[in-house]
KELUM-591200 format. One line per 4 residues: their letters; for each residue x negated, y, z negated of N, C-alpha, C, O, CB. Coordinates in Angstrom, 1 decimal. Glycine has a CB too. Layout:
<pts>
A	X:Y:Z:X:Y:Z:X:Y:Z:X:Y:Z:X:Y:Z; ...
</pts>
This chain:
<pts>
XXXX	-14.9:-6.1:-25.2:-13.5:-6.1:-25.1:-13.0:-7.1:-25.9:-13.5:-8.3:-25.9:-13.0:-6.3:-23.7; -12.0:-6.9:-26.9:-11.4:-7.8:-27.8:-10.5:-8.7:-27.0:-9.6:-8.3:-26.4:-10.7:-7.1:-28.9; -10.6:-10.0:-27.1:-9.7:-10.9:-26.5:-8.6:-11.3:-27.6:-8.9:-11.8:-28.7:-10.3:-12.2:-25.9; -7.4:-11.1:-27.3:-6.3:-11.5:-28.1:-5.5:-12.7:-27.7:-4.5:-13.1:-28.3:-5.5:-10.5:-28.1
XXXX	-6.0:-13.4:-26.6:-5.3:-14.5:-26.1:-5.1:-14.5:-24.6:-5.6:-13.5:-24.0:-4.0:-14.7:-26.8; -4.5:-15.4:-24.1:-4.3:-15.5:-22.6:-2.9:-15.6:-22.3:-2.1:-15.9:-23.1:-5.1:-16.6:-22.0; -2.6:-15.4:-21.0:-1.2:-15.5:-20.5:-1.3:-16.0:-19.1:-2.4:-16.1:-18.5:-0.4:-14.0:-20.4; -0.2:-16.5:-18.6:-0.1:-17.0:-17.3:0.7:-16.0:-16.4:1.7:-15.5:-16.8:0.6:-18.5:-17.3
XXXX	0.2:-15.8:-15.2:0.9:-15.0:-14.3:1.0:-15.7:-12.9:0.2:-16.6:-12.5:0.2:-13.6:-14.1; 2.0:-15.4:-12.2:2.3:-16.1:-10.9:1.9:-15.2:-9.7:2.3:-14.0:-9.6:3.8:-16.6:-10.8; 1.1:-15.8:-8.8:0.8:-15.1:-7.6:1.0:-16.0:-6.5:1.0:-17.2:-6.6:-0.7:-14.6:-7.7; 1.1:-15.4:-5.3:1.3:-16.1:-4.1:0.0:-16.9:-3.7:-1.1:-16.4:-4.1:1.8:-15.1:-2.9
XXXX	0.0:-17.9:-3.0:-1.1:-18.8:-2.6:-2.1:-17.9:-1.9:-3.3:-18.0:-2.2:-0.7:-20.0:-1.7; -1.7:-17.1:-1.1:-2.8:-16.3:-0.3:-3.4:-15.2:-1.2:-4.5:-14.9:-1.0:-2.2:-15.6:1.0; -2.7:-14.8:-2.2:-3.4:-13.9:-3.3:-4.4:-14.7:-4.1:-5.4:-14.1:-4.5:-2.3:-13.3:-4.1; -4.1:-15.9:-4.4:-5.0:-16.8:-5.2:-6.3:-17.0:-4.3:-7.5:-16.9:-4.9:-4.2:-18.2:-5.5
XXXX	-6.1:-17.2:-2.9:-7.3:-17.4:-2.1:-8.2:-16.1:-2.1:-9.4:-16.1:-2.2:-6.8:-17.8:-0.6; -7.4:-15.0:-2.1:-8.3:-13.7:-2.1:-9.0:-13.6:-3.4:-10.2:-13.3:-3.4:-7.4:-12.4:-1.8; -8.4:-13.9:-4.5:-9.0:-13.8:-5.8:-10.2:-14.8:-5.9:-11.2:-14.6:-6.6:-8.0:-14.1:-7.0; -10.0:-15.9:-5.3:-11.1:-17.0:-5.3:-12.3:-16.4:-4.5:-13.4:-16.5:-5.0:-10.6:-18.4:-4.6
XXXX	-12.1:-15.8:-3.4:-13.1:-15.2:-2.6:-13.8:-14.1:-3.4:-15.0:-14.1:-3.4:-12.6:-14.7:-1.3; -13.0:-13.2:-4.1:-13.6:-12.2:-4.9:-14.4:-12.7:-6.1:-15.3:-12.0:-6.6:-12.5:-11.3:-5.3; -14.0:-13.8:-6.6:-14.8:-14.4:-7.7:-16.3:-14.6:-7.2:-17.3:-14.4:-7.9:-14.2:-15.8:-8.1; -16.4:-15.1:-6.0:-17.7:-15.3:-5.4:-18.4:-14.0:-5.1:-19.6:-13.8:-5.5:-17.6:-16.2:-4.1
XXXX	-17.8:-13.1:-4.5:-18.3:-11.7:-4.2:-18.8:-11.0:-5.5:-19.9:-10.5:-5.5:-17.2:-10.8:-3.5; -18.0:-11.0:-6.5:-18.4:-10.4:-7.7:-19.2:-11.2:-8.7:-19.6:-10.8:-9.7:-17.2:-10.0:-8.4; -19.5:-12.4:-8.3:-20.3:-13.5:-9.0:-19.7:-13.5:-10.5:-20.4:-13.3:-11.5:-21.9:-13.1:-9.0; -18.4:-13.8:-10.6:-17.9:-13.9:-11.9:-17.1:-15.3:-12.0:-16.9:-15.9:-10.9:-16.9:-12.7:-12.1
XXXX	-16.7:-15.7:-13.2:-16.2:-17.0:-13.3:-14.7:-17.0:-13.5:-14.1:-18.1:-13.3:-16.9:-17.7:-14.5; -14.0:-16.0:-13.8:-12.6:-16.0:-14.1:-11.9:-15.0:-13.4:-12.5:-14.0:-12.9:-12.4:-15.8:-15.6; -10.6:-15.2:-13.2:-9.7:-14.3:-12.5:-9.6:-13.1:-13.3:-9.5:-12.1:-12.6:-8.4:-14.9:-12.2; -9.6:-13.1:-14.6:-9.6:-11.9:-15.4:-10.7:-11.0:-15.1:-10.6:-9.8:-15.0:-9.6:-12.3:-16.9
XXXX	-11.9:-11.6:-14.9:-13.0:-10.8:-14.6:-12.9:-10.1:-13.3:-13.2:-9.0:-13.2:-14.3:-11.6:-14.7; -12.4:-10.8:-12.3:-12.1:-10.2:-11.0:-11.2:-9.1:-11.1:-11.4:-8.0:-10.5:-11.5:-11.3:-10.0; -10.1:-9.3:-11.8:-9.0:-8.1:-11.9:-9.6:-7.0:-12.5:-9.3:-5.9:-12.1:-7.7:-8.5:-12.7; -10.5:-7.1:-13.6:-11.1:-6.0:-14.3:-12.0:-5.3:-13.4:-12.1:-4.1:-13.4:-11.8:-6.5:-15.5
XXXX	-12.8:-6.1:-12.6:-13.7:-5.5:-11.7:-12.9:-4.6:-10.7:-13.4:-3.6:-10.3:-14.6:-6.6:-10.9; -11.8:-5.1:-10.2:-11.0:-4.3:-9.2:-10.5:-3.1:-9.9:-10.5:-2.0:-9.3:-9.8:-5.2:-8.5; -10.0:-3.2:-11.1:-9.5:-2.0:-11.9:-10.6:-0.9:-12.0:-10.4:0.2:-11.8:-8.9:-2.4:-13.3; -11.8:-1.4:-12.5:-12.8:-0.5:-12.6:-13.2:0.2:-11.4:-13.5:1.4:-11.4:-13.9:-1.2:-13.2
XXXX	-13.3:-0.6:-10.3:-13.6:0.0:-9.0:-12.6:1.1:-8.5:-12.9:2.1:-8.0:-13.7:-1.1:-7.9; -11.3:0.7:-8.8:-10.3:1.7:-8.4:-10.4:3.0:-9.3:-10.4:4.1:-8.7:-8.8:1.1:-8.6; -10.7:2.8:-10.6:-10.7:4.0:-11.5:-11.9:4.9:-11.0:-11.8:6.1:-11.0:-10.9:3.5:-13.0; -13.0:4.3:-10.7:-14.2:5.1:-10.1:-13.9:5.7:-8.9:-14.3:6.8:-8.8:-15.4:4.3:-9.9
XXXX	-13.1:5.1:-8.0:-12.9:5.8:-6.7:-12.0:6.8:-6.9:-12.0:7.8:-6.1:-12.4:4.8:-5.6; -11.1:6.8:-7.8:-10.1:8.0:-8.0:-10.9:9.1:-8.5:-10.6:10.2:-8.1:-9.0:7.6:-9.0; -11.8:8.9:-9.3:-12.7:10.0:-9.7:-13.6:10.5:-8.6:-13.9:11.7:-8.5:-13.6:9.5:-10.9; -14.1:9.5:-7.9:-14.9:9.9:-6.7:-14.2:10.7:-5.7:-14.8:11.5:-5.0:-15.4:8.7:-6.0
XXXX	-12.9:10.4:-5.5:-12.1:11.3:-4.6:-12.0:12.7:-4.9:-11.7:13.6:-4.1:-10.6:10.7:-4.5; -12.3:13.1:-6.3:-12.4:14.5:-6.6:-13.8:15.1:-6.3:-13.9:16.3:-6.3:-12.0:14.7:-8.1; -14.8:14.3:-6.2:-16.1:14.7:-6.0:-16.3:15.4:-4.7:-15.6:15.0:-3.8:-17.0:13.6:-6.1; -17.2:16.3:-4.5:-17.6:17.0:-3.3:-18.7:16.3:-2.8:-19.8:16.3:-3.4:-17.9:18.5:-3.5
XXXX	-18.6:15.7:-1.6:-19.6:14.9:-1.0:-20.5:14.1:-1.9:-21.7:14.3:-1.8:-20.4:15.8:-0.2; -19.9:13.4:-2.7:-20.6:12.5:-3.6:-21.3:13.1:-4.9:-21.9:12.5:-5.7:-21.6:11.7:-2.8; -21.2:14.4:-4.9:-21.9:15.2:-6.0:-21.0:15.1:-7.3:-19.8:15.2:-7.2:-22.2:16.8:-5.5; -21.7:14.9:-8.4:-20.9:14.9:-9.7:-20.0:16.1:-9.8:-20.3:17.2:-9.3:-21.9:14.8:-11.0
XXXX	-18.9:16.0:-10.5:-17.9:17.0:-10.6:-17.6:17.1:-12.1:-17.4:16.1:-12.7:-16.6:16.8:-9.8; -17.6:18.3:-12.7:-17.3:18.4:-14.2:-15.7:18.5:-14.3:-15.0:18.7:-13.4:-18.1:19.7:-14.9; -15.3:18.2:-15.6:-14.0:18.3:-16.0:-13.5:19.9:-15.8:-12.3:20.2:-15.4:-13.8:17.8:-17.6; -14.4:20.7:-16.0:-14.0:22.2:-15.8:-13.7:22.5:-14.4:-12.8:23.2:-14.1:-15.2:23.3:-16.2
XXXX	-14.5:21.9:-13.4:-14.2:22.0:-12.0:-12.9:21.4:-11.6:-12.2:21.9:-10.8:-15.4:21.5:-11.2; -12.7:20.1:-12.2:-11.5:19.5:-11.9:-10.2:20.3:-12.3:-9.2:20.4:-11.5:-11.5:18.1:-12.6; -10.3:20.9:-13.5:-9.1:21.6:-14.0:-8.9:23.1:-13.3:-7.9:23.7:-13.4:-9.2:21.8:-15.5; -10.1:23.5:-12.7:-10.1:24.9:-12.2:-8.9:25.0:-11.1:-8.8:24.1:-10.2:-11.6:25.3:-11.5
XXXX	-8.2:26.1:-11.2:-7.1:26.3:-10.3:-5.8:25.6:-10.7:-4.8:25.7:-10.0:-7.5:25.8:-9.0; -5.8:24.9:-11.9:-4.6:24.3:-12.2:-3.8:25.1:-13.2:-2.7:24.7:-13.7:-4.9:22.9:-12.8; -4.1:26.2:-13.5:-3.4:27.2:-14.4:-2.5:28.0:-13.6:-2.7:28.3:-12.4:-4.4:28.1:-15.2; -1.4:28.4:-14.3:-0.4:29.2:-13.6:-0.8:30.8:-13.9:-1.8:31.1:-14.5:1.2:28.9:-14.2
XXXX	0.1:31.7:-13.5:-0.2:33.1:-13.7:-0.3:33.5:-15.1:-0.8:34.6:-15.5:0.9:33.9:-13.0; 0.3:32.6:-16.1:0.2:32.9:-17.5:-0.9:32.1:-18.2:-0.9:32.0:-19.4:1.6:32.6:-18.3; -1.9:31.7:-17.4:-3.0:30.9:-17.8:-2.7:29.6:-18.6:-3.4:29.1:-19.5:-3.9:31.8:-18.7; -1.6:29.0:-18.2:-1.2:27.7:-18.7:-1.5:26.6:-17.7:-1.6:26.8:-16.5:0.5:27.7:-19.1
X	-1.8:25.4:-18.3:-2.1:24.3:-17.4:-0.7:23.7:-16.8:-0.7:22.8:-16.0:-2.8:23.1:-18.3
</pts>
């Protein structure tokens, strides 16, 4: 990942405590790494929600049934 600089964001104190805990859980050093881990985890879980009992699912299967009567997406 190309780093182009840093920025400051404001979070509530309880959010910072949660981020501190997650730094330990994920064994990372920065809040940026924690946030990226959370985003990756959420992205994977959205894909996983489409899987059938944890089995891999293809894009063809995902798109199956999304076409209308004129064969359009």
